[in-house]
C-alpha positions as CSV (number, residue, x, y, z in Angstrom):
1,M,-150.4,166.0,131.5
2,Q,-150.1,169.5,130.7
3,T,-146.6,170.0,129.4
4,W,-146.0,174.1,129.6
5,D,-144.2,176.0,126.8
6,H,-142.4,179.5,127.0
7,K,-144.1,181.7,125.2
8,L,-147.2,182.4,127.3
9,P,-146.7,182.8,131.6
10,I,-147.8,179.2,132.9
11,Y,-151.0,180.5,134.4
12,Q,-152.4,182.1,130.8
13,Q,-151.5,178.8,129.5
14,L,-153.6,177.3,132.4
15,A,-156.2,179.7,132.0
16,D,-156.6,179.0,128.0
17,H,-156.6,175.1,129.0
18,L,-159.2,175.8,131.7
19,A,-161.4,178.3,128.3
20,A,-160.6,175.0,126.6
21,R,-162.8,172.9,128.7
22,L,-165.6,175.0,129.0
23,L,-165.8,175.2,124.8
24,D,-165.6,172.0,124.8
25,G,-168.8,170.4,127.6
26,E,-166.0,169.6,130.5
27,L,-166.5,172.5,132.8
28,T,-170.0,172.9,133.4
29,E,-172.0,176.7,133.6
30,G,-173.5,177.4,136.6
31,E,-170.8,174.2,138.5
32,P,-168.0,174.8,140.7
33,M,-164.9,175.5,139.0
34,P,-162.4,172.4,140.9
35,S,-160.6,174.2,144.0
36,V,-156.7,175.3,143.5
37,R,-155.5,173.2,145.7
38,S,-157.0,169.9,143.3
39,L,-156.0,171.9,140.9
40,A,-152.0,172.7,141.5
41,S,-151.7,168.8,142.7
42,R,-153.0,168.0,138.8
43,Y,-151.6,170.2,136.5
44,L,-148.6,170.1,139.3
45,I,-148.1,173.2,139.5
46,N,-148.3,176.4,142.4
47,P,-151.1,176.7,143.9
48,L,-150.9,181.1,143.0
49,T,-150.6,179.7,140.1
50,V,-153.6,178.7,139.8
51,S,-155.0,181.0,141.5
52,R,-153.4,183.8,139.5
53,A,-155.2,181.7,136.3
54,I,-159.2,181.7,137.8
55,Q,-158.4,185.2,138.7
56,A,-158.0,186.3,134.4
57,L,-160.8,183.9,133.9
58,G,-162.3,186.2,135.8
59,D,-162.0,189.2,134.9
60,E,-162.9,187.9,131.4
61,G,-166.7,187.6,133.2
62,L,-166.4,183.1,132.9
63,V,-166.0,183.1,136.9
64,E,-167.1,184.9,139.4
65,T,-166.5,183.8,143.6
66,R,-169.4,183.4,146.2
67,R,-168.1,184.3,149.2
68,G,-167.8,180.8,151.4
69,L,-168.9,178.4,148.8
70,G,-165.7,178.8,145.6
71,I,-165.7,179.7,142.3
72,Y,-168.3,179.0,140.5
73,I,-168.7,179.4,136.3
74,R,-170.7,182.4,135.5
75,P,-173.7,181.4,133.3
76,G,-173.5,182.5,129.9
77,A,-169.5,182.1,130.0
78,R,-169.7,179.3,127.0
79,E,-171.1,182.0,124.9
80,R,-169.1,184.9,125.9
81,L,-165.8,182.9,125.3
82,R,-167.3,181.2,121.9
83,S,-167.6,185.0,120.4
84,A,-164.7,185.6,121.6
85,A,-163.0,183.3,120.0
86,R,-164.3,183.5,116.6
87,E,-164.2,187.5,116.5
88,R,-160.3,186.3,117.1
89,F,-160.4,183.3,115.1
90,L,-162.2,185.4,111.8
91,R,-159.6,189.1,112.8
92,D,-156.8,187.2,113.2
93,E,-157.0,183.4,112.3
94,W,-159.1,183.3,109.1
95,P,-156.9,185.7,107.3
96,E,-153.9,184.8,107.0
97,L,-155.6,180.8,106.8
98,R,-157.7,182.0,103.3
99,S,-154.4,183.5,101.9
100,R,-152.4,179.8,102.6
101,L,-155.1,177.8,101.7
102,R,-155.0,180.1,98.0
103,R,-151.2,179.7,97.6
104,L,-151.1,175.9,97.8
105,G,-154.7,176.3,95.3
106,I,-157.1,174.2,97.3
107,A,-160.8,175.1,96.8
108,A,-163.3,175.5,99.5
109,D,-164.8,172.2,97.7
110,Q,-162.1,170.3,98.5
111,L,-162.3,170.6,102.3
112,Q,-163.6,168.4,104.2
113,W,-165.8,170.6,107.3
114,E,-166.7,167.4,109.1
115,E,-164.7,163.7,109.9
């Protein structure tokens, strides 16, 4: 069961969760999204909150509404999402992480990239 924190609105947390599922390959490009009702039931939240999360994904160009058919994941959505996430990581997280590694005396050859 999904747990929500109070730092971000629930709709944004759900949008982020669905985007992560897309990145992980659990949601497939060209396929329909689960319905608003099924997502609301699965995550125990209001359908309006789910609709707002899906709208946020639409605003990012990741999903599209097909009249009479539902909401579908757009072709290229995964790569668009991956590219934006890489850019944010390199701009926002990597400099801080690199500084922390230096402070702790951890060299690149000490890091295990593969599990």
